[in-house]
Steps between C-alpha positions, in 0.01 A plus 500: 500500500640841404419811696448844355712775647381800697146370565328224690413327172648166414469298184476128443511314171284188489506227238163387365383272222431818299850640553674706766278742690594767748358614836580840647432480873406794720502344847285636781604495863278260692332396174163328526437445128675486165337683209638359176412713198601466138488735204280506193564404141622845398738598778696397805520554871569869447123552460377784721251287694752229579762751607247687716405180681866410545564838664201491736417144605821402687397770748183296557702183580445360150806376314465581128640268233512658154503217251651520151383223273764304300419675173581839653820370661604364160449844342214402275246761396192281467337293771450128430172312514302494828598136559869594497439793734327263742796260478742774593283609795467144630878457482549810714256400770742300720729805520203723586393274786856449631468775766233283665222755472162493329533630143251728331530447125462805283592688191392763257312427176633169360668439836164529671359236269786264586439550872128430463553187291752340739401626848297205618741230383802674651335575832511879476347683794325744272531677161566864424393582144628836378352625173338165432451482118133404504491512120709629209437872433178547306406131523290456815354178354840330547473494878761347728272519802518124548868529600425762760190329636677165509795610715361309797659721766426851635565742214536878472477675163646849474391660174542836332177690439575535128681172436420391140558138600201521736358791694391428859128507411554225243611240754248228585385446856689241698689433816784737414549850629531787252673834552493775237786741447313797354601629156781246471580302184637145469836613637332704775608824333261791557461803268668822607160669507349234731380621843759281668876482447700196398632471854147513638393224260782282627395578857151368418654181366751434776259596773234262374749214464651561844156502664401181317821322601444609862168320485662176383744469788 
């Protein structure tokens, strides 16, 4: 395991059947949970929502594990098929559970879908679905609601109010919680003319997730 310098972050490369993946750990003192979150199909762990959670949650005794799927570690620009993404996530799971704490599986966009599809079989404590892609933009008939509704564990969806992959009001009823980040798009960016700032939008997101995680412990 290699450690980054100047911060509390540490990185760990993990071999999986889909290739080598990477975990960036942000340990919490007296941790009670691990939140493992992966990126979407169009970006990495530098996404604003993932970085915001990584900055805030260790202060709530939640260790954050930012997961980079093998295709990102290999420098590829396109994500592989969902089955391959699931294989990579499964291969990472033993490393995520190594601290001996309950693990909340999560991710943004495609990463949220992976977490939902695999949560029950892997024994995840819960699922955090950030910007869940309920359907392709402009194609609401191609719903992926079955993945969300089939997670089988407590689930929280955090969705931008103007996400073209599924606005909050489009989500079906179910056992999951749903938090809206007003005016935010799929990447949780808000327009400059919105009545809340980008920092305030991230505060909505991190506050909701922290409160939800407090309720799981």
